[in-house]
N, C-alpha and C positions, 0 to 999 in steps of 0.2 A: 321772462321773455321766451316765447315759443315761436316755431315756424308759422303756425296759424295766425298768431297775433301780428307777425310781420308781413304776412301775405297781402293784406289790403294795401299796405304802403308800397310794396313791390308792384302790385297790379296797377295802382294809380300812376306810379312813375312810368311804367311801361306804356299804359294807354295814353298818357300825356305826350310822350315822345314819339309814339307811333299811332297817331290818331287817324283812323280810317273813316270815321263817321262823316267828316266834312266831304270826303270823296263820294261816299254813297249818297249823300244828300244832293250833290251836284248831278249824279247820274239820274236821279228821279226827274230832273228837269229836261232830260234828253238833249244835252248840249251837243254842239257840232264837234267838239273835240273829245267825245266819249271814249274813243279808242285809247287816247293818251291817258285819260283818267283811269280806265281799266288797267292799263299797264302799271300805273303808279299804285293802284290798289293791289295788284298782284305782288309787287315787291314788298309793300308795307305789310300785307297779310302774312306772307311767308316769313318775313323777318320777325314779326311780332310773335308768331307761334314758336319759331325756333329759339328766339331769345327767351321766351317764357320757359322753355325746357331748360336751357342753360342756367338762367338766373335762379330758378326754383331749386335746381339741383345744387348749385353753389351755395344758396342760402341754407339749405338743409345741412350740408356737410360743414360749412364754416361755423354756423351757430352751434352745431354739436361739438366741434373742436373747442370753441370758446367756453362753452358751459362746462366741459370736462376739465379744461385748464383751471378754471375758477374752482371747480369742485375739488381738484387736487390740492390747491392752496388752502381752501377752507378746511380740508381734512388735516393738513399740516398745522394750520393755526390752532385747531381744536386740540391737537395732540401736544403742542409745545407752548401754547399761550399761557403766560403767567409763570413759566419756568425760567429762572435766571434772568428775569427782566426782559424777555423777548417781546418784540412788538409784532402785530399782525403783518403777514406778508401781503395779504389782499383784503384790506378793510373795505366796507361797502362803497365808499367814494371812489376807490380804485377800481372796484368791479364795475361801477357805473360808467366811469370814463373809458375803461377797456372795452366794454360791450358796445359803447357808442361808435367804436371804430367800424362797425358793420355798415354804418351809413355810407362808407366808400362804395360798397357794392351796390347800394341803392341810389347812389348819385353819380360821381365821376366814373366809377367802374362800369355801371350800367350803360352810361352814355357811350363809353369807348367800345363796349361789347356790341351795342346796337350798330355802331358805325362799321365794325369789322364784319358782323353778320350780314348787314345790308349789302356790303360789297360782294360778299360770297354769294348771296342770293341772286344778285344782279348778274354775276358771272355765270351761274348755273342755270337760272330760270329766265334770264333776260331775253334770250332768243326764242323762247318757246311761245308760240301763238296760243291764245285762249281757245282757238278752234281746233288746236292740235289734240290728238288722242294720246293717252298715256296709260300704260299698264301699271299695276301695283308694283311689280318688280322694277320697272323703270323709275317709278317714283321713289322707291326705297334706295335705289342707286343714287338718285339726285340728292337725297338727304345725306347719304354717305359722302358724296362729293363736297357738299357744303361743310360738313364736319371736318373733312380733311383740310380745307382752306382755313377754317377758323382755328383749328387746333394744330396747325403747322408750326413746327419749331424751326427757327432760323439757326444759322451756324454759331451765333453768339450766345445762344441759350444753353444752359446746363441740361444734359440729356435726362437726368434723373427726375426732373419735376415737370409738371404740366405747364404749358404756356398760358393756361387760363388763370394762373395764380395772380397775375397783375391786375385782374379785375376784382379779386377778393380783398386785396390790401394795397394801400398806396406804396410808392417806392420807399426804400429804407430812409431816404431823407424826408421823414415825416414831419408834420408841423411841430410836434413836441420836441423832437431832436433839434430842430432849427432854432429853438429858444433856449439853448443849453445854458446861456448865462443866467437865466432866471428860473431854472427848473426847481420845482418843489419836490419834496419826498414822494408825494402822490404821483407826480409826473414821472419820476424815475422808476417807481414801481410799475406804472402803466407801460412804460417803454420796455421794461423787462418782460412783461407778459406779451406784448406785441412781438418782440423779437423771438420769443419761444414759439409763438403762434406761427410766425413766418418760417421758422425752422421746420415745423411740422408740415406746413403747406408745401414746402419744397422737397419733402421726402418722397421716395419712390412709392411707399405704402399709401400715402395720401393720394398720389396720382392714380393708383389702382382703385381706390375707393371712389374717387370722383368719376373715373371712367365707367365704373360699374353703375353708378347712379345715372349717368348720362345715357348709357345703353338702355336702361330701364325706361327712362323718360322718353327717349325717341321711339322706343318700341310702343309705348302707350300712344304717342302721336300717330304712328303709322297704323296702329290698330283702329284708331278712330277714323282715319282716312279709308281704311279697308271697308268700312261700313258702306261707303259709296261705290264700292267695286263688287257688291254682291251680285252674283250671276242670276239671271232670270231662270224660270222653270225650264225654258227651252235650252238654255246653256247647260243646266244641270243634267238634262236628259242626254246631252251630247258629251257628258263627262268633262266639261270645260273646267279648268282650274281657275280659282279666283285670282291667282297670280298672273294669268294670261288675259283676264278680262280687262277691257280698256274703257276709258271714259274721257269725255272732253275735258280739257284742262280747266275750263271755267267752272265745272262742277267740283273739281278737286279744290279749286280756290275757295269755293263756298264752304266746303267741309273744313278747311283750315281756319277760315274766319269764324265759323261757329264754334270750333273746338276751343280756341283761346278764350272766348267769352264764357263758355260753360265751365271750363276748368278753373277760371279765376274768380268764380262766384264765391262769396263768403261761405266758409264751411266746406269748400271743395275737398274731396278726398285725395286729390292728386298729390299734394305735398305729404299727406299722411302715408299714402301708398309708397312713395319714394323712401320715406323714412323707415318704414317696415322692411322694405326690400333690401336696403343696404345696412340695416342695423347690425346684423350679425358680423359682417366683414368689417364694419366700422368699429364695432366693439373690440374685435381682436386687434385691430391696428392701434386703437387708443390704449388698450390694456398694456400692450408692449411699450408704447411711448411713455405713458404716465408712470409705469412701474419704475422705469429708469429715472424719470424726472423726480419722482417722489423720493427714491432712494438717494439720489445725489444731493437733493436739497436737504433732506433730513440729516445726511452725513455732514454737510457743511454747517448746519445749525448746531449740531452736536459738537463739532470741532470748535466753533466760535464760543459756545457756552463753556467749554472746558478750558479755554485759553483766554481769560479776561485780559 
């Protein structure tokens, strides 16, 4: 399982829930309510692009964490398997069941994320007319305003972890735990992996990694929009800054719509770029976490094997 292999599934889910093609088809017929349709298209297009950044970043970091957790247990199994009658900690069927938990991000988690982002987009962009002009600096600030709404922590949340964690994994009352009376050994092993994953996702280090990834992703989105803010030769002769150059909001809307389509094409470099950009900081985070995990687990197994 890789990010690129999961990207088409994410793209299809996103395009299905935020479908703008029906709206663009209606506009071709010059309807009487075209202004209302344009307003709907504005909200959907910005929501889709922003959710694309969030969901791709979360997919990258979550899958990386999951694969490293499995890698740690495979290492332990290879070291201790066959010694004193020990059984594998993470056999293939447990690995498969554990990795399938990423479907939450592609399903209910994505749906909830879309709802929150759409509300934020409507709050920030809802009052902006398509005929209104906007500078690149103003657009950058609008994106920051949306992120503040989406990533806002309420008073009931623990300060050390990102509020985005709830989109990555279901609540602790997960389906497997709710069937406690009939849990198999495989289920118990899977729940253990899920709980360890949740502990990592709620750590301050993971919050830093995800934030770094999101910053890179939104920077990429803004860079794409900046292509539509290129000054003319006349502007350049007057030493005008691209940050001060303005464009009609409808043109900005077109750039956002085109971006999400181009970036989600099969084989897009977007997810690969994000992976490379955060790999170093993610590696340091995981190395620290897994060194402790492997040491503790190995110590427990040694203790159990020496005390039959």
